[in-house]
C-alpha positions in Angstrom: 116.1 103.4 79.5 113.1 105.4 78.8 111.6 105.0 75.5 110.3 107.7 73.2 106.7 107.1 74.1 107.1 107.9 77.7 109.2 111.0 76.8 106.5 112.3 74.5 103.9 111.7 77.1 105.8 113.6 79.8 105.9 116.4 77.3 102.2 116.1 76.6 101.5 116.3 80.3 103.6 119.6 80.4 101.9 121.1 77.4 98.4 120.0 78.4 98.4 122.0 81.5 99.7 125.2 79.9 96.4 126.7 79.1 95.3 127.6 82.7 97.3 130.7 83.3 97.0 132.9 80.3 95.1 136.2 80.7 94.4 135.5 84.6 97.5 136.9 86.1 95.9 140.3 86.8 92.5 141.8 87.2 89.5 141.0 89.4 86.2 139.2 89.0 83.3 141.2 87.8 81.3 142.5 90.7 84.0 141.6 93.1 83.7 144.1 96.2 85.9 142.8 98.7 89.4 143.9 99.3 92.2 141.6 100.3 93.5 142.1 103.8 97.1 143.1 103.6 97.6 142.2 107.3 97.1 138.4 106.5 100.1 136.6 105.5 99.9 133.5 103.1 102.1 131.7 101.1 101.6 132.0 97.4 101.6 128.8 95.4 100.2 125.5 94.8 98.1 123.4 97.6 97.0 119.9 96.9 95.7 116.8 98.3 92.8 114.0 98.0 89.9 115.2 99.8 86.5 113.2 100.9 84.0 112.3 98.5 80.6 110.9 99.4 80.0 108.8 96.1 83.8 108.3 94.9 87.1 107.1 95.9 88.1 110.9 96.9 88.4 114.2 95.0 91.9 115.0 93.8 92.1 118.8 94.6 94.5 121.5 93.7 94.3 125.1 94.8 96.5 127.8 93.2 96.8 131.1 95.2 98.6 133.9 93.1 99.9 137.2 94.5 97.6 139.2 92.0 94.6 138.1 94.2 93.4 135.5 91.7 92.9 131.7 92.3 92.7 128.4 90.4 90.8 125.5 92.1 90.6 122.1 90.4 88.4 119.3 91.9 88.5 116.0 90.1 86.6 112.9 91.3 88.6 109.6 91.4 86.8 106.8 89.9 86.8 103.0 90.8 89.9 102.5 88.6 91.9 105.1 90.8 91.8 107.6 88.1 90.6 111.3 88.3 88.0 112.2 85.8 87.0 115.7 84.4 88.5 118.9 84.6 86.5 120.6 87.3 88.5 123.8 86.9 87.0 126.9 88.7 88.7 130.5 88.8 88.0 133.6 90.3 89.5 136.1 93.1 90.3 135.7 96.7 89.6 137.9 99.8 89.8 137.8 103.7 86.6 138.1 105.4 88.0 137.7 108.6 91.2 136.7 110.6 92.4 133.4 109.5 89.8 132.9 106.8 90.0 133.2 103.0 87.1 133.4 100.6 87.2 132.3 97.1 84.6 134.1 94.9 84.2 132.3 91.5 84.0 134.0 88.2 81.6 131.5 87.0 77.9 132.4 87.5 76.0 130.6 90.2 79.1 129.0 91.9 79.0 129.4 95.6 81.5 131.2 97.6 84.0 128.9 99.4 85.4 129.7 102.9 88.8 127.9 103.9 90.8 128.3 107.1 94.3 129.5 106.7 97.0 127.4 108.5 100.9 127.1 108.4 101.4 126.8 104.6 97.9 125.0 104.5 94.2 125.6 103.7 91.3 123.7 105.2 87.9 123.8 103.7 85.0 124.5 105.9 82.3 123.6 103.5 83.1 119.9 102.9 81.6 117.0 104.8 84.1 114.7 106.2 83.7 110.9 106.1 84.6 108.3 108.5 87.6 107.2 106.5 88.5 110.5 105.1 88.3 113.2 107.5 91.3 115.4 106.6 90.1 118.5 104.7 93.4 120.2 104.7 95.5 121.1 101.4 99.2 121.1 101.9 101.6 123.3 100.0 103.3 121.5 97.1 104.9 124.3 95.0 105.7 127.9 96.3 105.8 131.0 94.2 109.2 132.4 95.0 109.2 135.3 92.6 109.4 136.3 88.8 111.9 135.4 86.2 111.7 136.5 82.6 108.3 138.0 83.3 107.0 134.6 84.6 106.0 133.4 88.2 108.7 130.9 89.2 107.5 127.9 91.4 109.8 125.8 93.6 108.5 122.3 94.5 109.7 122.2 98.0 109.4 118.4 98.8 112.3 116.1 97.9 111.4 113.4 95.5 113.1 110.2 96.9 113.8 108.3 93.8 113.8 108.5 90.1 112.6 109.4 87.6 112.8 113.2 88.6 111.2 116.1 86.8 113.9 118.7 87.6 112.6 121.6 85.3 109.8 122.6 83.1 109.2 125.8 81.4 107.6 127.1 77.8 107.9 130.6 77.1 104.8 132.5 78.3 104.2 130.0 81.2 105.1 129.8 84.7 108.6 128.2 85.5 108.6 125.1 87.8 111.7 123.9 89.4 112.0 120.9 91.8 114.1 122.7 94.4 113.5 120.0 97.0 115.3 117.6 94.7 118.2 120.0 94.2 118.6 120.6 97.8 119.4 117.0 98.6 120.9 115.8 95.4 124.8 114.8 95.4 127.1 117.1 93.8 127.3 114.6 90.8 123.6 115.0 90.0 123.8 118.7 90.4 126.6 118.6 88.0 124.0 117.0 85.5 121.5 119.8 86.0 124.3 122.5 85.8 125.6 120.8 82.5 122.2 121.7 80.7 121.7 125.0 82.5 125.0 126.1 81.2 124.1 125.5 77.7 120.5 126.4 77.4 118.6 129.6 78.4 116.4 128.6 81.4 114.3 131.5 82.1 117.0 134.1 81.9 117.1 137.7 82.4 120.7 138.7 81.3 123.0 136.5 83.2 120.4 135.6 85.8 118.7 132.3 85.0 116.1 130.7 87.0 117.8 127.2 87.1 121.2 128.4 88.0 119.6 130.6 90.9 117.8 127.5 92.1 121.3 125.8 92.1 122.6 128.8 94.0 125.5 129.2 91.3 126.6 131.7 88.8 127.9 130.8 85.5 131.5 130.4 86.7 130.6 128.1 89.6 128.5 125.9 87.1 131.3 125.5 84.6 133.6 124.3 87.6 131.1 121.9 88.8 130.5 120.6 85.2 134.2 120.4 84.4 134.6 118.2 87.6 132.0 115.7 86.7 130.8 116.0 83.2 132.5 115.1 79.8 134.0 118.2 78.4 134.0 117.2 74.8 130.0 117.8 74.6 130.2 121.2 76.3 129.4 124.4 74.7 128.6 128.0 75.7 124.8 128.9 76.5 122.6 129.5 73.5 120.5 132.5 74.3 118.0 131.4 71.6 117.5 127.9 72.7 115.2 127.6 75.7 115.2 124.6 77.9 111.6 123.5 78.2 111.9 120.2 80.2 114.7 118.4 82.1 113.8 115.0 83.3 116.2 112.5 84.8 115.9 108.8 85.1 118.6 106.7 87.1 119.5 103.2 86.6 122.4 102.1 88.6 125.5 103.8 87.6 123.6 105.2 84.3 121.8 108.4 84.2 119.5 109.1 81.2 118.6 112.8 80.7 115.5 113.5 78.7 115.0 117.1 77.8 113.2 119.4 75.5 114.4 122.6 73.8 112.3 125.3 72.0 113.9 127.7 69.7 113.0 131.4 69.2 110.6 130.1 66.4 108.7 128.0 68.8 110.3 124.7 67.2 110.3 122.1 69.9 112.9 119.4 69.7 113.2 116.3 72.2 116.4 114.7 73.1 117.9 112.1 75.2 121.4 111.7 76.5 122.8 108.8 78.7 125.8 109.2 81.1 127.6 106.5 82.9 129.7 107.1 86.0 133.4 105.9 85.5 135.9 106.3 88.0 134.0 109.4 89.6 133.5 111.1 86.4 130.5 110.7 83.8 131.1 109.6 80.4 128.7 109.5 77.5 127.4 106.0 77.0 124.9 107.1 74.2 125.4 109.8 72.0 122.8 112.8 72.2 119.7 112.4 69.8 119.8 116.0 68.9 121.4 115.3 65.6 118.0 113.6 64.5 116.4 116.9 64.7 113.0 115.6 65.7 111.2 119.0 65.7 107.6 119.9 65.7 106.3 123.2 65.2 103.4 124.0 67.5 100.2 125.0 65.9 98.8 128.5 67.2 96.3 126.6 69.3 99.1 124.9 71.3 101.3 127.9 71.7 101.9 128.4 75.5 99.4 130.8 77.1 99.0 129.6 80.6 100.5 127.7 83.7 102.2 124.4 83.3 102.4 122.0 86.2 105.3 119.4 86.9 
């Protein structure tokens, strides 16, 4: 069973990455003159991999390409202990200097332009020296922007995660919405019922009756309730609370037990972490540990920590 410390750390990871998107969703870099080529088709989203490094164990690289012609590039050196160090964050605008190429023009003074080759849901750096042991300079698509919901970009993590724990959903109001669609596409009906159970009770990036998590499940409210009634204990089910926003949904499986760690934020920015444990008995989940929400472990986020940017799973 996941302890409170690991749940708290998962939330810290979620909130720590929230500051990189605010105020950057529109606009262009000062002095930028190139116009994006509308004929070039690229997939918007998050591209990542570990790239070669001459004096370290690799560079953990993440490139975010957004529909508004802006980008974010994070390059972090991996030390001898296997951990990345520093932030190494650069941001700016992109354009297309020629067919099959994308140019990154930094907003930071003195930063060089970067040219990458456009592949099939990949980008390949042309300005990095490959090494004998690390010659792959390609970033692969990790999360795809599939649209907007509640005014925020919705990202789908497209690769299935084979095993647990599984971060299914993360969203703090004012930030991007991240959903592990790869997991939902391969999850058995029983595990989809767990996700539907919380989606039916909490606001999850909703505009009216259309909610990001239920759309990722390809279900409306009626279909979700049917699924929930089949698998989940009905005594703890209630109608969706429009003022309680699901911020994190994290599942840990241990045999026939499923621990669900989740965080909910109310309209006053009060965050509450909770943990429910369900056990599969005769093809139906039973509550084996009462919800912790009654403890009311709440913490008001100070102004400096209020969401203002992208959060990443």
